[in-house]
MDTraj code that builds the backbone (N, CA, C; nanometers):
import mdtraj as md
import numpy as np

residues = "MET SER VAL ARG LYS ASP TRP ASN ARG LEU LYS ASN SER LYS LEU LEU ARG ASN ARG LEU SER PRO GLU ASN ILE GLU GLN LEU ASP LYS ILE VAL LYS GLN ASP GLU LEU LYS ARG VAL GLU LEU LEU LYS LYS CYS LEU ALA LYS LYS ASN ILE PRO GLN THR GLN TYR LEU LYS PHE GLY ASP SER MET GLY TYR LEU GLY TYR CYS GLU LEU PHE GLU GLU TYR PHE ASN GLN THR GLU TYR ASP GLU LEU TYR GLU VAL TRP ARG ASN PHE GLU".split()
xyz = np.array([
    [-3.1044, -0.2936, 1.8386],
    [-3.0148, -0.2808, 1.7180],
    [-3.1033, -0.2856, 1.5939],
    [-3.2012, -0.3616, 1.5880],
    [-3.2926, -0.3710, 1.4785],
    [-3.3638, -0.2395, 1.4470],
    [-3.3984, -0.1796, 1.5566],
    [-3.4681, -0.0450, 1.5354],
    [-3.3793, 0.0541, 1.4709],
    [-3.2489, 0.0594, 1.5054],
    [-3.1585, 0.1541, 1.4432],
    [-3.1253, 0.1188, 1.3091],
    [-3.1079, -0.0100, 1.2838],
    [-3.0779, -0.0537, 1.1471],
    [-3.1850, -0.0247, 1.0479],
    [-3.3155, -0.0293, 1.0932],
    [-3.4195, 0.0015, 1.0033],
    [-3.4946, 0.1219, 1.0360],
    [-3.4288, 0.2127, 1.1074],
    [-3.4962, 0.3348, 1.1597],
    [-3.5448, 0.4246, 1.0506],
    [-3.4630, 0.4559, 0.9489],
    [-3.5013, 0.5430, 0.8339],
    [-3.6231, 0.4894, 0.7704],
    [-3.6264, 0.3534, 0.7546],
    [-3.7440, 0.3053, 0.6802],
    [-3.8648, 0.3071, 0.7805],
    [-3.8440, 0.2762, 0.9018],
    [-3.9575, 0.2726, 0.9960],
    [-4.0190, 0.4090, 1.0262],
    [-3.9353, 0.5131, 1.0401],
    [-3.9918, 0.6407, 1.0798],
    [-4.0733, 0.7063, 0.9719],
    [-4.0534, 0.6508, 0.8448],
    [-4.1317, 0.7009, 0.7272],
    [-4.2432, 0.6119, 0.6958],
    [-4.2688, 0.5042, 0.7728],
    [-4.3651, 0.4012, 0.7344],
    [-4.5035, 0.4573, 0.7752],
    [-4.6084, 0.4118, 0.7040],
    [-4.7415, 0.4547, 0.7364],
    [-4.7865, 0.3842, 0.8780],
    [-4.7337, 0.2663, 0.9002],
    [-4.7691, 0.2078, 1.0281],
    [-4.7304, 0.2849, 1.1371],
    [-4.6077, 0.3293, 1.1419],
    [-4.5615, 0.4140, 1.2521],
    [-4.6368, 0.5492, 1.2614],
    [-4.6501, 0.6094, 1.1487],
    [-4.7084, 0.7344, 1.1343],
    [-4.8621, 0.7345, 1.1737],
    [-4.9238, 0.6123, 1.1569],
    [-5.0660, 0.5998, 1.1999],
    [-5.0769, 0.5769, 1.3588],
    [-4.9670, 0.5368, 1.4129],
    [-4.9705, 0.5063, 1.5590],
    [-4.9118, 0.6113, 1.6496],
    [-4.8233, 0.6916, 1.5883],
    [-4.7493, 0.7827, 1.6727],
    [-4.7708, 0.9204, 1.6087],
    [-4.7575, 1.0239, 1.6942],
    [-4.7583, 1.1612, 1.6442],
    [-4.6290, 1.2011, 1.5840],
    [-4.6161, 1.3004, 1.5019],
    [-4.4967, 1.3473, 1.4440],
    [-4.3943, 1.3831, 1.5651],
    [-4.4425, 1.4378, 1.6724],
    [-4.3604, 1.4749, 1.7840],
    [-4.3046, 1.3470, 1.8495],
    [-4.3786, 1.2529, 1.8556],
    [-4.3296, 1.1236, 1.9243],
    [-4.2198, 1.0556, 1.8232],
    [-4.2467, 1.0603, 1.7015],
    [-4.1457, 1.0044, 1.6066],
    [-4.0174, 1.0825, 1.6128],
    [-4.0293, 1.2171, 1.6247],
    [-3.9145, 1.3094, 1.6298],
    [-3.8344, 1.2793, 1.7665],
    [-3.9055, 1.2555, 1.8680],
    [-3.8465, 1.2250, 1.9922],
    [-3.7681, 1.0885, 1.9828],
    [-3.8344, 0.9869, 1.9271],
    [-3.7775, 0.8616, 1.9064],
    [-3.6473, 0.8709, 1.8174],
    [-3.6575, 0.9599, 1.7159],
    [-3.5447, 0.9809, 1.6307],
    [-3.4262, 1.0353, 1.7151],
    [-3.4478, 1.1316, 1.8008],
    [-3.3438, 1.1816, 1.8828],
    [-3.2840, 1.0841, 1.9767],
    [-3.3720, 0.9981, 2.0301],
    [-3.3192, 0.8920, 2.1226],
    [-3.2348, 0.8038, 2.0501],
    [-3.2705, 0.7571, 1.9385],
    [-3.1894, 0.6569, 1.8510],
    [-3.0559, 0.7183, 1.8235],
    [-3.0552, 0.8499, 1.7754],
    [-2.9270, 0.9205, 1.7456],
    [-2.8366, 0.9333, 1.8575],
    [-2.8925, 0.9804, 1.9805],
    [-2.8106, 1.0009, 2.1050],
    [-2.7595, 0.8625, 2.1361],
    [-2.8249, 0.7582, 2.1389],
    [-2.7713, 0.6172, 2.1692],
    [-2.6495, 0.5892, 2.0749],
    [-2.6699, 0.6096, 1.9457],
    [-2.5714, 0.5854, 1.8539],
    [-2.4389, 0.6629, 1.8826],
    [-2.4608, 0.7963, 1.9077],
    [-2.3448, 0.8837, 1.9365],
    [-2.2640, 0.8455, 2.0660],
    [-2.3468, 0.8040, 2.1619],
    [-2.2742, 0.7611, 2.2873],
    [-2.1949, 0.6389, 2.2643],
    [-2.2413, 0.5478, 2.1836],
    [-2.1654, 0.4292, 2.1534],
    [-2.0364, 0.4623, 2.0734],
    [-2.0481, 0.5533, 1.9781],
    [-1.9340, 0.5964, 1.8976],
    [-1.8301, 0.6704, 1.9834],
    [-1.8847, 0.7570, 2.0828],
    [-1.7963, 0.8269, 2.1643],
    [-1.7161, 0.7325, 2.2575],
    [-1.7766, 0.6283, 2.3062],
    [-1.7051, 0.5271, 2.3848],
    [-1.5949, 0.4604, 2.3009],
    [-1.6231, 0.4248, 2.1881],
    [-1.5312, 0.3592, 2.0964],
    [-1.4149, 0.4535, 2.0599],
    [-1.4409, 0.5825, 2.0360],
    [-1.3407, 0.6778, 1.9939],
    [-1.2465, 0.7004, 2.1249],
    [-1.2955, 0.7074, 2.2356],
    [-1.2227, 0.7246, 2.3619],
    [-1.1290, 0.6073, 2.3785],
    [-1.1827, 0.4864, 2.3646],
    [-1.0960, 0.3699, 2.3742],
    [-0.9925, 0.3561, 2.2692],
    [-1.0279, 0.4037, 2.1556],
    [-0.9290, 0.4107, 2.0373],
    [-0.8132, 0.5025, 2.0673],
    [-0.8515, 0.6177, 2.1165],
    [-0.7565, 0.7193, 2.1495],
    [-0.6562, 0.6814, 2.2578],
    [-0.7120, 0.6094, 2.3556],
    [-0.6253, 0.5621, 2.4592],
    [-0.5613, 0.4184, 2.4343],
    [-0.6102, 0.3579, 2.3330],
    [-0.5644, 0.2166, 2.2991],
    [-0.5907, 0.1283, 2.4216],
    [-0.6977, 0.1437, 2.4864],
    [-0.7339, 0.0713, 2.6038],
    [-0.8840, 0.0709, 2.6329],
    [-0.9323, -0.0395, 2.6818],
    [-1.0733, -0.0453, 2.7234],
    [-1.0739, -0.0492, 2.8827],
    [-1.1358, 0.0502, 2.9459],
    [-1.1385, 0.0415, 3.0906],
    [-1.2212, -0.0929, 3.1248],
    [-1.1742, -0.1483, 3.2326],
    [-1.2429, -0.2762, 3.2854],
    [-1.3891, -0.2526, 3.2989],
    [-1.4256, -0.1339, 3.3439],
    [-1.5775, -0.1124, 3.3688],
    [-1.6561, -0.0823, 3.2413],
    [-1.5878, -0.0716, 3.1372],
    [-1.6516, -0.0371, 3.0049],
    [-1.6399, -0.1586, 2.9020],
    [-1.5936, -0.2663, 2.9488],
    [-1.5610, -0.3824, 2.8474],
    [-1.6965, -0.4286, 2.7916],
    [-1.7994, -0.4476, 2.8706],
    [-1.9277, -0.4942, 2.8145],
    [-1.9897, -0.3941, 2.7138],
    [-1.9841, -0.2693, 2.7506],
    [-2.0383, -0.1639, 2.6687],
    [-1.9616, -0.1512, 2.5472],
    [-1.8311, -0.1705, 2.5529],
    [-1.7432, -0.1668, 2.4348],
    [-1.7806, -0.2807, 2.3310],
    [-1.7981, -0.3960, 2.3924],
    [-1.8356, -0.5103, 2.2959],
    [-1.9671, -0.4919, 2.2393],
    [-2.0669, -0.4389, 2.3239],
    [-2.1994, -0.4164, 2.2764],
    [-2.1981, -0.3027, 2.1628],
    [-2.1161, -0.1997, 2.1802],
    [-2.1045, -0.0944, 2.0797],
    [-2.0440, -0.1451, 1.9508],
    [-1.9423, -0.2359, 1.9639],
    [-1.8831, -0.2945, 1.8449],
    [-1.9877, -0.3661, 1.7694],
    [-2.0618, -0.4547, 1.8388],
    [-2.1687, -0.5272, 1.7747],
    [-2.2798, -0.4363, 1.7113],
    [-2.3228, -0.3316, 1.7858],
    [-2.4154, -0.2418, 1.7400],
    [-2.3741, -0.1803, 1.6059],
    [-2.2542, -0.1159, 1.6065],
    [-2.2044, -0.0447, 1.4858],
    [-2.1939, -0.1421, 1.3720],
    [-2.1445, -0.2636, 1.3975],
    [-2.1316, -0.3665, 1.2928],
    [-2.2601, -0.4156, 1.2396],
    [-2.3532, -0.4413, 1.3249],
    [-2.4949, -0.4903, 1.2786],
    [-2.5658, -0.3836, 1.2034],
    [-2.5493, -0.2653, 1.2507],
    [-2.6217, -0.1452, 1.1823],
    [-2.5384, -0.0888, 1.0659],
    [-2.4220, -0.1475, 1.0413],
    [-2.3372, -0.0991, 0.9237],
    [-2.3061, 0.0470, 0.9293],
    [-2.2575, 0.0932, 1.0578],
    [-2.2311, 0.2302, 1.0730],
    [-2.0820, 0.2533, 1.0936],
    [-1.9886, 0.1564, 1.0895],
    [-1.8500, 0.1774, 1.1117],
    [-1.7988, 0.2717, 1.0032],
    [-1.8272, 0.2594, 0.8822],
    [-1.7772, 0.3430, 0.7771],
    [-1.8187, 0.4843, 0.7860],
    [-1.9320, 0.5041, 0.8556],
    [-1.9761, 0.6475, 0.8817],
    [-1.8882, 0.7230, 0.9923],
    [-1.8245, 0.6433, 1.0825],
    [-1.7540, 0.7087, 1.1887],
    [-1.6111, 0.6711, 1.1937],
    [-1.5662, 0.5633, 1.1338],
    [-1.4302, 0.5167, 1.1414],
    [-1.3785, 0.4762, 1.0067],
    [-1.2512, 0.5025, 0.9832],
    [-1.1800, 0.4491, 0.8600],
    [-1.1373, 0.3038, 0.8855],
    [-1.0905, 0.2357, 0.7854],
    [-1.0535, 0.1011, 0.8058],
    [-0.9344, 0.0857, 0.9008],
    [-0.8379, 0.1782, 0.8992],
    [-0.7250, 0.1640, 1.0012],
    [-0.7775, 0.1827, 1.1344],
    [-0.8655, 0.2728, 1.1584],
    [-0.9190, 0.2891, 1.2979],
    [-1.0017, 0.1675, 1.3427],
    [-1.0794, 0.1118, 1.2501],
    [-1.1621, -0.0105, 1.2760],
    [-1.0564, -0.1251, 1.3119],
    [-0.9572, -0.1437, 1.2343],
    [-0.8586, -0.2517, 1.2656],
    [-0.7917, -0.2295, 1.4056],
    [-0.7554, -0.1007, 1.4326],
    [-0.6974, -0.0646, 1.5660],
    [-0.8001, -0.0960, 1.6816],
    [-0.9236, -0.0602, 1.6617],
    [-1.0255, -0.0920, 1.7601],
    [-1.0418, -0.2420, 1.7885],
    [-1.0350, -0.3172, 1.6810],
    [-1.0456, -0.4628, 1.6889],
    [-0.9224, -0.5106, 1.7718],
    [-0.8042, -0.4620, 1.7357],
    [-0.6811, -0.5011, 1.8105],
    [-0.6908, -0.4686, 1.9575],
    [-0.7366, -0.3468, 1.9924],
    [-0.7596, -0.3093, 2.1257],
    [-0.8503, -0.4083, 2.1999],
    [-0.9615, -0.4406, 2.1364],
    [-1.0599, -0.5437, 2.1934],
    [-0.9939, -0.6770, 2.2043],
    [-0.9260, -0.7269, 2.1037],
    [-0.8655, -0.8572, 2.1005],
    [-0.7531, -0.8645, 2.2139],
    [-0.6948, -0.7615, 2.2446],
    [-0.5829, -0.7638, 2.3411],
    [-0.6281, -0.7246, 2.4790],
    [-0.7584, -0.7120, 2.5022],
    [-0.7923, -0.6786, 2.6362],
    [-0.7574, -0.7763, 2.7392],
    [-0.7095, -0.7271, 2.8575],
    [-0.6649, -0.8181, 2.9614],
    [-0.7541, -0.7945, 3.0820],
])
top = md.Topology()
chain = top.add_chain()
for i, resn in enumerate(residues, 1):
    res = top.add_residue(resn, chain, resSeq=i)
    for name in ("N", "CA", "C"):
        top.add_atom(name, md.element.get_by_symbol(name[0]), res)
traj = md.Trajectory(xyz[None], top)
């Protein structure tokens, strides 16, 4: 989570640029973005169905924490959608 939260700053830092090639940094950038999009996709599916599959509960919680910690909710969800997601999570049985 910390890598994603600080990724834009990290990928442009001299420290990282001195240790990794531009290709490696680009590859890491793709991995970070793919991980983010997978988490968002899971949350959007659960929101659309208003349900969290039993097998996805831990990933759902992790994704909620990830997007919250990285301050990404506003990028992918409006306030109503966020509130609905939280209600789906709260009402999980």
